[in-house]
DSSP file (Angstrom, degrees, kcal/mol; ACC not computed):
  #  RESIDUE AA STRUCTURE BP1 BP2  ACC     N-H-->O    O-->H-N    N-H-->O    O-->H-N    TCO  KAPPA ALPHA  PHI   PSI    X-CA   Y-CA   Z-CA
    1    1 A M              0   0    0      0, 0.0     2,-0.4     0, 0.0    42,-0.0   0.000 360.0 360.0 360.0 125.3   46.9  -58.1   35.3
    2    2 A A        -     0   0    0    155,-0.1     2,-0.5     1,-0.0   155,-0.1  -0.655 360.0-149.1 -78.6 129.9   50.5  -58.0   34.3
    3    3 A L        -     0   0    0     -2,-0.4   152,-0.6   153,-0.1     2,-0.1  -0.855   8.2-159.0-103.3 132.2   50.9  -58.0   30.5
    4    4 A D     >  -     0   0    0     -2,-0.5     4,-2.4   150,-0.1     5,-0.2  -0.405  41.1 -87.7 -97.7-177.3   53.8  -59.6   28.8
    5    5 A R  H  > S+     0   0    0      1,-0.2     4,-2.1     2,-0.2     5,-0.1   0.814 127.1  52.4 -64.0 -30.8   55.1  -58.9   25.2
    6    6 A I  H  > S+     0   0    0      2,-0.2     4,-2.5     1,-0.2    -1,-0.2   0.915 109.0  49.2 -71.9 -42.4   52.8  -61.5   23.7
    7    7 A D  H  > S+     0   0    0      1,-0.2     4,-2.7     2,-0.2     5,-0.2   0.931 111.6  50.1 -58.6 -44.5   49.7  -60.0   25.4
    8    8 A I  H  X S+     0   0    0     -4,-2.4     4,-2.6     1,-0.2    -2,-0.2   0.906 109.9  50.4 -60.5 -42.4   50.8  -56.6   24.1
    9    9 A A  H  X S+     0   0    0     -4,-2.1     4,-2.3     2,-0.2    -1,-0.2   0.895 110.7  49.4 -64.3 -40.1   51.2  -58.0   20.6
   10   10 A I  H  X S+     0   0    0     -4,-2.5     4,-2.4     2,-0.2    -2,-0.2   0.943 113.1  46.5 -62.7 -47.5   47.7  -59.6   20.8
   11   11 A L  H  X S+     0   0    0     -4,-2.7     4,-2.3     1,-0.2    -2,-0.2   0.894 111.6  51.4 -63.2 -40.6   46.2  -56.3   22.0
   12   12 A D  H  X S+     0   0    0     -4,-2.6     4,-1.4    -5,-0.2    -1,-0.2   0.924 111.2  47.5 -62.8 -44.1   48.0  -54.3   19.3
   13   13 A A  H  X S+     0   0    0     -4,-2.3     4,-2.1     1,-0.2    -2,-0.2   0.900 111.6  50.6 -64.5 -40.5   46.8  -56.6   16.6
   14   14 A L  H  < S+     0   0    0     -4,-2.4    -1,-0.2     1,-0.2    -2,-0.2   0.868 106.2  55.2 -66.9 -36.2   43.2  -56.5   17.9
   15   15 A Q  H  < S+     0   0    0     -4,-2.3     3,-0.3     1,-0.2    -1,-0.2   0.855 112.6  43.6 -63.5 -32.9   43.3  -52.7   18.0
   16   16 A Q  H  < S+     0   0    0     -4,-1.4     2,-0.2     1,-0.3    -2,-0.2   0.826 136.0   9.2 -81.1 -31.8   44.2  -52.7   14.3
   17   17 A D    ><  -     0   0    0     -4,-2.1     3,-1.5    -5,-0.1    -1,-0.3  -0.712  58.1-178.4-152.5  94.1   41.8  -55.4   13.3
   18   18 A G  T 3  S+     0   0    0     -3,-0.3    -4,-0.1     1,-0.3    -3,-0.1   0.600  86.2  58.2 -69.6 -11.1   39.1  -56.5   15.7
   19   19 A R  T 3  S+     0   0    0     -5,-0.1    -1,-0.3     2,-0.0    -5,-0.1   0.274  73.8 133.8-101.6  10.5   37.8  -59.0   13.2
   20   20 A I    <   -     0   0    0     -3,-1.5     2,-0.0    -7,-0.1    -3,-0.0  -0.336  59.8-115.5 -61.3 139.2   41.1  -60.9   12.8
   21   21 A S     >  -     0   0    0      1,-0.1     4,-2.6     4,-0.0     5,-0.2  -0.353  19.6-115.7 -72.9 157.6   40.7  -64.6   12.9
   22   22 A N  H  > S+     0   0    0      1,-0.2     4,-2.9     2,-0.2     5,-0.2   0.878 116.4  52.9 -61.3 -37.8   42.3  -66.6   15.7
   23   23 A S  H  > S+     0   0    0      2,-0.2     4,-2.1     1,-0.2    -1,-0.2   0.918 111.7  44.4 -66.5 -41.3   44.5  -68.4   13.2
   24   24 A A  H  > S+     0   0    0      2,-0.2     4,-2.3     1,-0.2    -2,-0.2   0.894 114.7  49.6 -68.7 -38.6   45.8  -65.1   11.7
   25   25 A L  H  X S+     0   0    0     -4,-2.6     4,-2.0     2,-0.2    -2,-0.2   0.926 110.2  50.5 -64.3 -45.0   46.2  -63.6   15.2
   26   26 A A  H  X>S+     0   0    0     -4,-2.9     5,-2.6     1,-0.2     4,-1.0   0.918 112.2  47.1 -59.6 -44.1   48.1  -66.7   16.4
   27   27 A E  H  <5S+     0   0    0     -4,-2.1     3,-0.4     1,-0.2    -1,-0.2   0.904 110.2  53.3 -63.7 -41.0   50.4  -66.5   13.4
   28   28 A K  H  <5S+     0   0    0     -4,-2.3    -1,-0.2     1,-0.2    -2,-0.2   0.847 117.1  36.3 -64.2 -35.3   51.0  -62.8   13.8
   29   29 A V  H  <5S-     0   0    0     -4,-2.0    -1,-0.2    -5,-0.1    -2,-0.2   0.441 113.8-111.5-101.5  -0.3   52.1  -63.1   17.5
   30   30 A G  T  <5S+     0   0    0     -4,-1.0     2,-0.3    -3,-0.4    -3,-0.2   0.860  73.3 121.0  78.6  36.6   53.9  -66.4   17.1
   31   31 A L      < -     0   0    0     -5,-2.6    -1,-0.3    -6,-0.2    -2,-0.1  -0.835  66.9-100.7-123.2 164.1   51.7  -68.8   19.1
   32   32 A S     >  -     0   0    0     -2,-0.3     4,-2.4     1,-0.1     5,-0.2  -0.425  41.7-109.6 -71.4 161.5   49.7  -71.9   18.3
   33   33 A Q  H  > S+     0   0    0      1,-0.2     4,-2.5     2,-0.2     5,-0.2   0.901 118.7  49.3 -62.1 -40.7   46.0  -71.3   17.8
   34   34 A S  H  > S+     0   0    0      2,-0.2     4,-2.1     1,-0.2    -1,-0.2   0.910 112.3  47.2 -67.4 -41.0   45.1  -73.0   21.1
   35   35 A A  H  > S+     0   0    0      2,-0.2     4,-2.3     1,-0.2    -1,-0.2   0.895 113.3  49.3 -65.9 -39.3   47.6  -70.9   23.1
   36   36 A C  H  X S+     0   0    0     -4,-2.4     4,-2.7     2,-0.2     5,-0.2   0.917 110.1  50.9 -65.0 -43.3   46.5  -67.7   21.4
   37   37 A S  H  X S+     0   0    0     -4,-2.5     4,-2.3     1,-0.2    -2,-0.2   0.896 110.4  49.4 -62.0 -41.1   42.8  -68.6   22.1
   38   38 A R  H  X S+     0   0    0     -4,-2.1     4,-2.3     2,-0.2    -1,-0.2   0.920 111.8  48.6 -64.2 -43.7   43.6  -69.2   25.8
   39   39 A R  H  X S+     0   0    0     -4,-2.3     4,-2.3     2,-0.2    -2,-0.2   0.929 112.2  48.1 -62.3 -45.4   45.5  -65.9   26.0
   40   40 A L  H  X S+     0   0    0     -4,-2.7     4,-2.2     1,-0.2    -1,-0.2   0.903 110.0  52.7 -63.2 -40.8   42.7  -64.0   24.3
   41   41 A D  H  X S+     0   0    0     -4,-2.3     4,-2.8     1,-0.2    -1,-0.2   0.907 109.7  49.0 -60.6 -42.5   40.1  -65.6   26.6
   42   42 A N  H  X S+     0   0    0     -4,-2.3     4,-2.1     2,-0.2     6,-0.3   0.893 109.7  51.6 -64.0 -40.3   42.2  -64.5   29.7
   43   43 A L  H  <>S+     0   0    0     -4,-2.3     6,-2.0     2,-0.2     5,-1.3   0.875 113.5  45.1 -64.7 -36.9   42.4  -61.0   28.3
   44   44 A E  H ><5S+     0   0    0     -4,-2.2     3,-1.1     4,-0.2    -2,-0.2   0.937 113.7  48.2 -70.4 -47.8   38.6  -60.9   27.9
   45   45 A K  H 3<5S+     0   0    0     -4,-2.8    -2,-0.2     1,-0.3    -1,-0.2   0.830 109.9  52.7 -64.5 -32.5   37.9  -62.4   31.3
   46   46 A S  T 3<5S-     0   0    0     -4,-2.1    -1,-0.3    -5,-0.2    -2,-0.2   0.588 115.5-115.5 -79.9  -9.6   40.2  -60.1   33.1
   47   47 A G  T < 5S+     0   0    0     -3,-1.1    -3,-0.2    -4,-0.4    -2,-0.1   0.479  85.4 117.2  90.2   1.9   38.5  -57.0   31.5
   48   48 A V  S   <S+     0   0    0     -5,-1.3     2,-0.7    -6,-0.3    -4,-0.2   0.933  80.9  45.9 -66.5 -43.8   41.5  -55.9   29.5
   49   49 A V  S    S-     0   0    0     -6,-2.0    -2,-0.3    -9,-0.1    -1,-0.2  -0.898  74.1-176.8 -97.2 112.9   39.5  -56.5   26.3
   50   50 A K        -     0   0    0     -2,-0.7     2,-0.3     1,-0.3    -1,-0.1   0.660  53.3 -62.4 -87.5 -17.6   36.1  -55.0   27.0
   51   51 A G        -     0   0    0      2,-0.0     2,-0.4    -4,-0.0    -1,-0.3  -0.948  46.1 -93.0 158.7-177.7   34.4  -56.1   23.8
   52   52 A Y        +     0   0    0     -2,-0.3     2,-0.3    -3,-0.1   -33,-0.0  -0.977  41.2 161.9-130.8 141.5   34.3  -55.8   20.1
   53   53 A H        -     0   0    0     -2,-0.4     2,-0.4     2,-0.0   -35,-0.1  -0.986  40.2-103.8-154.8 163.0   32.3  -53.4   18.0
   54   54 A A        -     0   0    0     -2,-0.3     2,-0.7   -36,-0.0    -2,-0.0  -0.770  34.7-132.4 -87.4 136.4   31.9  -51.8   14.6
   55   55 A R        -     0   0    0     -2,-0.4     2,-0.2     2,-0.0    93,-0.0  -0.827  28.1-160.8 -92.9 114.5   33.1  -48.2   14.4
   56   56 A L        -     0   0    0     -2,-0.7     2,-0.7     1,-0.0     3,-0.1  -0.621  18.4-119.7 -99.1 153.7   30.4  -46.1   12.7
   57   57 A S     >  -     0   0    0     -2,-0.2     4,-1.4     1,-0.2     6,-0.2  -0.827  13.9-160.1 -92.4 115.3   30.7  -42.8   11.1
   58   58 A N  T  4>S+     0   0    0     -2,-0.7     5,-3.2     1,-0.2     3,-0.3   0.916  94.2  51.5 -58.7 -42.8   28.4  -40.2   12.8
   59   59 A A  T >45S+     0   0    0      1,-0.2     3,-1.7     3,-0.2    -1,-0.2   0.913 107.7  51.0 -62.7 -43.0   28.6  -38.0    9.7
   60   60 A A  T 345S+     0   0    0      1,-0.3    -1,-0.2     2,-0.1    -2,-0.2   0.774 108.8  53.2 -66.2 -24.5   27.6  -40.9    7.4
   61   61 A L  T 3<5S-     0   0    0     -4,-1.4    -1,-0.3    -3,-0.3    -2,-0.2   0.300 128.8 -96.7 -92.8   8.8   24.7  -41.6    9.6
   62   62 A G  T < 5S+     0   0    0     -3,-1.7     2,-0.8     1,-0.1    -3,-0.2   0.556  91.9 118.4  91.6   8.1   23.5  -38.0    9.4
   63   63 A H      < +     0   0    0     -5,-3.2    50,-0.3    -6,-0.2    -2,-0.1  -0.722  26.7 157.5-106.7  81.5   25.0  -36.7   12.6
   64   64 A G        +     0   0    0     -2,-0.8     2,-0.5    49,-0.8    49,-0.2   0.498  49.6  75.7 -85.6  -4.5   27.3  -34.1   11.2
   65   65 A V  E     -A  112   0A   0     47,-2.6    47,-2.7    -3,-0.1     2,-0.5  -0.933  57.9-166.0-115.4 128.1   27.7  -31.9   14.3
   66   66 A T  E     -A  111   0A   0     -2,-0.5    74,-2.8    74,-0.4     2,-0.5  -0.951  10.0-167.4-109.6 128.1   29.8  -32.8   17.3
   67   67 A V  E     -AB 110 139A   0     43,-2.7    43,-2.9    -2,-0.5     2,-0.6  -0.959  13.1-153.0-119.9 130.4   29.2  -30.8   20.5
   68   68 A I  E     -AB 109 138A   0     70,-3.1    70,-2.3    -2,-0.5     2,-0.5  -0.909  21.0-166.2 -99.6 120.9   31.4  -30.8   23.5
   69   69 A V  E     -AB 108 137A   0     39,-2.8    39,-2.8    -2,-0.6     2,-0.5  -0.936  11.9-157.3-118.8 125.0   29.3  -30.0   26.5
   70   70 A H  E     -AB 107 136A   0     66,-3.2    66,-2.5    -2,-0.5     2,-0.4  -0.866  16.2-164.0 -98.1 130.2   30.6  -29.0   30.0
   71   71 A I  E     -AB 106 135A   0     35,-2.6    35,-2.0    -2,-0.5    34,-1.8  -0.950  10.3-164.6-120.9 132.8   28.1  -29.6   32.8
   72   72 A S  E     - B   0 134A   0     62,-2.4    61,-2.9    -2,-0.4    62,-1.5  -0.955  13.3-155.8-111.7 136.6   28.2  -28.2   36.3
   73   73 A L  E     - B   0 132A   0     -2,-0.4    59,-0.2    59,-0.2    58,-0.1  -0.611  29.6-109.9-105.3 168.1   26.0  -29.8   39.0
   74   74 A S  S    S-     0   0    0     57,-1.9     2,-0.3    -2,-0.2    58,-0.1   0.633  94.0 -20.6 -72.5 -13.9   24.6  -28.4   42.2
   75   75 A G        -     0   0    0     56,-0.2    -1,-0.1     2,-0.1    -2,-0.0  -0.970  57.7-112.9-176.5 176.0   26.9  -30.6   44.2
   76   76 A Q        +     0   0    0     -2,-0.3     2,-0.1     4,-0.1    -2,-0.0  -0.075  57.6 141.5-119.5  33.9   29.1  -33.7   44.2
   77   77 A F     >  -     0   0    0      1,-0.1     4,-2.5     4,-0.0     5,-0.2  -0.418  64.3-113.1 -69.0 152.3   27.2  -35.9   46.6
   78   78 A E  H  > S+     0   0    0      1,-0.2     4,-2.6     2,-0.2     5,-0.2   0.890 118.1  49.5 -56.1 -42.4   27.0  -39.6   45.6
   79   79 A R  H  > S+     0   0    0      2,-0.2     4,-2.6     1,-0.2    -1,-0.2   0.903 109.8  51.6 -64.7 -40.9   23.3  -39.4   45.0
   80   80 A T  H  > S+     0   0    0      2,-0.2     4,-2.1     1,-0.2    -2,-0.2   0.939 113.4  44.0 -60.2 -48.8   23.6  -36.3   42.9
   81   81 A L  H  X S+     0   0    0     -4,-2.5     4,-2.9     1,-0.2     5,-0.2   0.922 114.0  50.3 -63.6 -45.1   26.3  -37.9   40.7
   82   82 A S  H  X S+     0   0    0     -4,-2.6     4,-2.2    -5,-0.2    -2,-0.2   0.909 111.2  47.9 -61.9 -43.8   24.3  -41.2   40.4
   83   83 A E  H  X S+     0   0    0     -4,-2.6     4,-1.7     2,-0.2    -1,-0.2   0.904 113.9  46.7 -66.1 -40.9   21.1  -39.5   39.4
   84   84 A F  H  X S+     0   0    0     -4,-2.1     4,-2.7    -5,-0.2     5,-0.2   0.945 112.4  50.0 -64.8 -46.9   22.8  -37.3   36.8
   85   85 A E  H  X S+     0   0    0     -4,-2.9     4,-1.7     1,-0.2    -2,-0.2   0.862 108.7  52.3 -62.2 -37.0   24.7  -40.4   35.4
   86   86 A A  H  X S+     0   0    0     -4,-2.2     4,-0.7    -5,-0.2    -1,-0.2   0.908 112.3  46.4 -64.0 -40.8   21.5  -42.4   35.1
   87   87 A A  H >X S+     0   0    0     -4,-1.7     3,-0.9     1,-0.2     4,-0.6   0.910 110.3  51.5 -68.0 -42.5   19.9  -39.6   33.2
   88   88 A V  H >< S+     0   0    0     -4,-2.7     3,-0.8     1,-0.3     6,-0.2   0.830 103.2  59.9 -67.4 -30.2   22.8  -39.0   30.8
   89   89 A Q  H 3< S+     0   0    0     -4,-1.7    -1,-0.3     1,-0.2    -2,-0.2   0.759 100.7  56.3 -67.5 -23.7   22.9  -42.8   30.0
   90   90 A R  H << S+     0   0    0     -3,-0.9    -1,-0.2    -4,-0.7    -2,-0.2   0.664  83.1  96.1 -81.6 -16.3   19.3  -42.5   28.7
   91   91 A C    X<  -     0   0    0     -3,-0.8     3,-1.2    -4,-0.6    34,-0.0  -0.654  62.4-157.6 -79.9 115.7   20.1  -39.8   26.2
   92   92 A P  T 3  S+     0   0    0      0, 0.0    -1,-0.2     0, 0.0    19,-0.1   0.684  87.0  60.7 -69.7 -17.0   20.8  -41.4   22.8
   93   93 A N  T 3  S+     0   0    0     17,-0.1    18,-2.4    28,-0.0     2,-0.6   0.616  78.0 101.6 -85.4 -12.1   22.8  -38.5   21.4
   94   94 A V  E <   +C  110   0A   0     -3,-1.2    16,-0.2    -6,-0.2     3,-0.1  -0.634  44.3 178.2 -77.2 117.8   25.5  -38.7   24.1
   95   95 A V  E     -     0   0A   0     14,-3.3     2,-0.3    -2,-0.6    -1,-0.2   0.835  68.7  -2.3 -86.9 -38.8   28.5  -40.5   22.6
   96   96 A S  E     -C  109   0A   0     13,-1.4    13,-2.5     2,-0.0     2,-0.3  -0.991  58.1-166.2-151.8 156.2   30.7  -40.2   25.7
   97   97 A C  E     -C  108   0A   0     -2,-0.3     2,-0.4    11,-0.2    11,-0.2  -0.987   7.6-171.7-146.2 132.0   30.5  -38.8   29.2
   98   98 A H  E     -C  107   0A   0      9,-2.3     9,-2.0    -2,-0.3     2,-0.4  -0.991  23.2-133.3-130.5 130.9   33.3  -38.3   31.7
   99   99 A L  E     -C  106   0A   0     -2,-0.4     2,-0.3     7,-0.2     7,-0.3  -0.684  41.0-161.6 -73.7 131.5   33.3  -37.3   35.4
  100  100 A M        -     0   0    0      5,-3.4     2,-0.3    -2,-0.4    -1,-0.0  -0.735  23.7-136.2-119.3 160.8   35.9  -34.6   35.6
  101  101 A S  S    S+     0   0    0     -2,-0.3     3,-0.3     5,-0.0     2,-0.3  -0.726  72.5  40.5 -98.8 163.8   38.1  -32.8   38.1
  102  102 A G  S    S-     0   0    0     -2,-0.3    -2,-0.1     1,-0.2     0, 0.0  -0.688 114.6 -17.0 102.4-154.0   38.4  -29.0   37.7
  103  103 A E  S    S+     0   0    0     -2,-0.3     2,-0.3   -31,-0.0    -1,-0.2   0.853 123.3  46.7 -65.1 -39.9   35.9  -26.3   36.9
  104  104 A Y        -     0   0    0     -3,-0.3   -32,-0.2     1,-0.1     3,-0.1  -0.748  67.7-144.7-107.5 153.5   33.2  -28.6   35.4
  105  105 A D  S    S+     0   0    0    -34,-1.8    -5,-3.4    -2,-0.3     2,-0.3   0.859  81.6  15.8 -82.4 -37.2   31.8  -31.8   36.8
  106  106 A Y  E     -AC  71  99A   0    -35,-2.0   -35,-2.6    -7,-0.3     2,-0.4  -0.968  56.1-154.8-137.5 150.8   31.2  -33.6   33.5
  107  107 A I  E     -AC  70  98A   0     -9,-2.0    -9,-2.3    -2,-0.3     2,-0.4  -0.999  19.4-169.8-122.9 129.0   32.2  -33.4   29.9
  108  108 A L  E     -AC  69  97A   0    -39,-2.8   -39,-2.8    -2,-0.4     2,-0.5  -0.889  16.1-149.6-115.6 146.3   29.9  -34.9   27.3
  109  109 A R  E     -AC  68  96A   0    -13,-2.5   -14,-3.3    -2,-0.4   -13,-1.4  -0.984  23.8-170.1-112.3 123.6   30.4  -35.5   23.6
  110  110 A I  E     -AC  67  94A   0    -43,-2.9   -43,-2.7    -2,-0.5     2,-0.5  -0.927  15.7-149.5-120.2 136.9   27.2  -35.3   21.7
  111  111 A A  E     +A   66   0A   0    -18,-2.4     2,-0.3    -2,-0.4   -45,-0.2  -0.910  25.0 171.3-103.4 129.4   26.4  -36.2   18.1
  112  112 A A  E     -A   65   0A   0    -47,-2.7   -47,-2.6    -2,-0.5     3,-0.1  -0.955  40.7-127.5-135.8 154.6   23.6  -34.2   16.5
  113  113 A R  S    S-     0   0    0     -2,-0.3   -49,-0.8   -50,-0.3     2,-0.3   0.925  85.3 -35.8 -65.3 -44.4   22.3  -33.9   12.9
  114  114 A D  S  > S-     0   0    0    -50,-0.1     4,-2.2   -51,-0.1     5,-0.2  -0.874  78.6 -69.2-162.2-173.0   22.6  -30.1   12.9
  115  115 A L  H  > S+     0   0    0     -2,-0.3     4,-2.3     1,-0.2     5,-0.1   0.875 129.1  52.8 -63.6 -37.3   22.3  -27.1   15.2
  116  116 A Q  H  > S+     0   0    0      2,-0.2     4,-1.9     1,-0.2    -1,-0.2   0.886 108.2  51.0 -65.6 -37.5   18.5  -27.4   15.4
  117  117 A D  H  > S+     0   0    0      2,-0.2     4,-2.4     1,-0.2    -2,-0.2   0.908 109.6  49.9 -66.3 -40.5   18.9  -31.0   16.4
  118  118 A Y  H  X S+     0   0    0     -4,-2.2     4,-3.0     1,-0.2    -2,-0.2   0.896 106.6  55.5 -64.3 -37.4   21.4  -30.0   19.1
  119  119 A E  H  X S+     0   0    0     -4,-2.3     4,-2.6     1,-0.2    -1,-0.2   0.907 108.1  49.6 -59.3 -40.1   18.9  -27.4   20.3
  120  120 A R  H  X S+     0   0    0     -4,-1.9     4,-3.4     2,-0.2     5,-0.4   0.934 111.2  47.9 -62.2 -47.0   16.3  -30.2   20.7
  121  121 A V  H  X>S+     0   0    0     -4,-2.4     4,-2.3     1,-0.2     5,-1.8   0.915 112.7  50.1 -59.7 -43.2   18.8  -32.3   22.6
  122  122 A H  H  <>S+     0   0    0     -4,-3.0     5,-2.4     3,-0.2     6,-0.3   0.936 118.0  38.0 -60.6 -48.8   19.6  -29.3   24.8
  123  123 A K  H  <5S+     0   0    0     -4,-2.6    -2,-0.2    -5,-0.2    -1,-0.2   0.925 124.7  36.9 -70.9 -45.6   15.9  -28.6   25.5
  124  124 A E  H  <5S+     0   0    0     -4,-3.4    -3,-0.2    -5,-0.2    -2,-0.2   0.776 134.3  11.4 -82.7 -27.1   14.6  -32.1   25.8
  125  125 A W  T >X5S+     0   0    0     -4,-2.3     4,-0.6    -5,-0.4     3,-0.6   0.798 121.2  45.4-115.8 -61.7   17.5  -33.8   27.6
  126  126 A L  G >4<S+     0   0    0     -5,-1.8     3,-1.3     1,-0.3    -3,-0.2   0.908 112.9  46.8 -63.7 -47.3   20.2  -31.6   29.0
  127  127 A T  G 34<S+     0   0    0     -5,-2.4    -1,-0.3     1,-0.3    -4,-0.1   0.738 113.0  52.2 -69.0 -19.8   18.2  -29.0   30.8
  128  128 A G  G <4 S+     0   0    0     -3,-0.6    -1,-0.3    -6,-0.3    -2,-0.2   0.480  81.3 113.0 -93.4  -2.8   16.0  -31.6   32.3
  129  129 A M  S X< S-     0   0    0     -3,-1.3     3,-1.3    -4,-0.6   -45,-0.1  -0.451  79.2 -95.4 -71.3 143.5   18.8  -33.7   33.8
  130  130 A P  T 3  S+     0   0    0      0, 0.0    -1,-0.1     0, 0.0   -43,-0.1  -0.283  98.6   4.4 -64.8 139.9   18.8  -33.7   37.6
  131  131 A H  T 3  S+     0   0    0      1,-0.2   -57,-1.9   -58,-0.1     2,-0.4   0.484  83.7 148.0  73.1   7.4   21.0  -31.3   39.5
  132  132 A V  E <   +B   73   0A   0     -3,-1.3   -59,-0.2   -59,-0.2    -1,-0.2  -0.602  11.6 162.4 -76.0 126.8   22.3  -29.4   36.4
  133  133 A I  E     +     0   0A   0    -61,-2.9     2,-0.3    -2,-0.4   -60,-0.2   0.556  64.5  27.8-116.5 -16.1   23.1  -25.8   37.1
  134  134 A K  E     -B   72   0A   0    -62,-1.5   -62,-2.4     2,-0.0     2,-0.4  -0.978  55.3-172.8-150.9 134.5   25.3  -24.8   34.2
  135  135 A I  E     -B   71   0A   0     -2,-0.3     2,-0.5   -64,-0.2   -64,-0.2  -0.996   4.3-176.2-126.4 126.5   25.6  -26.0   30.6
  136  136 A N  E     -B   70   0A   0    -66,-2.5   -66,-3.2    -2,-0.4     2,-0.4  -0.977  10.3-165.1-125.4 117.0   28.5  -24.8   28.4
  137  137 A S  E     -B   69   0A   0     -2,-0.5     2,-0.4   -68,-0.2   -68,-0.2  -0.839   9.3-176.7-108.9 138.3   28.4  -26.0   24.8
  138  138 A A  E     -B   68   0A   0    -70,-2.3   -70,-3.1    -2,-0.4     2,-0.5  -0.997  19.4-137.9-130.8 137.2   31.2  -25.8   22.2
  139  139 A F  E     -B   67   0A   0     -2,-0.4     2,-0.3   -72,-0.2   -72,-0.2  -0.830  17.2-127.2-102.0 126.5   30.9  -27.0   18.6
  140  140 A A        -     0   0    0    -74,-2.8   -74,-0.4    -2,-0.5     3,-0.1  -0.520  15.9-166.1 -71.0 131.4   33.7  -28.9   17.0
  141  141 A L  S    S-     0   0    0      1,-0.3     2,-0.3    -2,-0.3    -1,-0.2   0.833  71.9  -7.0 -84.2 -36.7   34.8  -27.4   13.7
  142  142 A R        -     0   0    0    -76,-0.0     2,-0.5     0, 0.0    -1,-0.3  -0.966  67.4-118.1-160.6 141.4   36.8  -30.4   12.5
  143  143 A E        +     0   0    0     -2,-0.3     3,-0.1     1,-0.2    -3,-0.0  -0.724  31.0 171.0 -83.6 128.8   37.8  -33.8   13.9
  144  144 A V        +     0   0    0     -2,-0.5     2,-0.4     1,-0.4    -1,-0.2   0.816  67.8   8.0-103.7 -46.6   41.6  -34.1   14.0
  145  145 A V        +     0   0    0      2,-0.0    -1,-0.4     0, 0.0     2,-0.2  -0.999  53.1 166.1-139.6 134.3   42.1  -37.3   16.0
  146  146 A D        -     0   0    0     -2,-0.4     2,-0.3    -3,-0.1    -3,-0.0  -0.657  20.2-177.2-145.5  85.6   39.6  -39.9   17.2
  147  147 A R        -     0   0    0     -2,-0.2    -2,-0.0     1,-0.1     3,-0.0  -0.589  23.9-170.0 -87.7 144.1   41.5  -43.0   18.3
  148  148 A T  S    S+     0   0    0     -2,-0.3     2,-0.2  -133,-0.1    -1,-0.1   0.593  75.6  50.6 -99.0 -17.5   39.8  -46.2   19.4
  149  149 A G  S    S-     0   0    0   -134,-0.1     2,-0.3  -133,-0.0    -2,-0.1  -0.641  72.5-134.7-116.2 173.1   43.1  -47.6   20.6
  150  150 A V        -     0   0    0     -2,-0.2     2,-0.3    -3,-0.0  -135,-0.1  -0.872  33.6 -94.0-122.9 157.2   46.0  -46.6   22.8
  151  151 A G        -     0   0    0     -2,-0.3     2,-0.5     1,-0.0  -139,-0.0  -0.548  42.7-149.0 -69.1 133.3   49.7  -46.9   22.3
  152  152 A L        -     0   0    0     -2,-0.3    -1,-0.0  -144,-0.1    -3,-0.0  -0.916  14.6-173.4-112.7 128.2   51.0  -50.1   23.9
  153  153 A K        -     0   0    0     -2,-0.5     2,-0.0     0, 0.0    -2,-0.0  -0.947  36.0-103.0-114.4 138.6   54.4  -50.5   25.5
  154  154 A P        -     0   0    0      0, 0.0     2,-0.3     0, 0.0  -150,-0.1  -0.345  35.5-152.7 -58.9 136.7   55.6  -53.8   26.8
  155  155 A Q        -     0   0    0   -152,-0.6     2,-0.5  -151,-0.0  -147,-0.1  -0.835  23.7-106.9-107.3 149.7   55.5  -54.1   30.5
  156  156 A M              0   0    0     -2,-0.3  -153,-0.1     1,-0.2  -152,-0.1  -0.654 360.0 360.0 -77.4 123.5   57.8  -56.3   32.5
  157  157 A A              0   0    0     -2,-0.5    -1,-0.2  -155,-0.1  -155,-0.1   0.446 360.0 360.0 -89.9 360.0   55.8  -59.3   33.8
C-alpha cells in the first residue's frame, strides 16, 4: 500500500497517542472526521495498523529481569521451525521472538521476575522446546531504548 503524507501524519499521530479520538485525529491531520475515519479504516484493513494496545511496564508488574536468549536448532527444515515456533508461542514469559540469519536461529526476549524465575523458565520451557540444541542467555543491565513506533518519512504516492 502506497502511503501519502496524510496517511503518514495519521500513523505518526497514532504512534504518539493510540487513544486519540477520531475528531482530534482529523483536526490534527487536516481532514474531515468522515474522511479521517475512512483513511484509518483503510490503514487497518490493509494491515498497516495491526492493532491497538496498552503498553505495560514489565518492572511494575514484577518482571524486573529482561533476558535476551539466542537459540540454535538442530536444523532449519520447515517442520523444525514450525514446531519450535508453536512451542515458543505457548511460553508466557516470551515477550518477542525473531527468526534470525547468522549464527543463531532465533532471538527471544524474555521477561522474568528475577534470576530464579528465569531459571524456572529455562528449565520448564526453553530446554523442552523441540529441536533446541543450544541456548545462550544474556541479562539486560538497563533498558536504553524500547520504541513501539518507527520513524515515518513521507513516501511518494
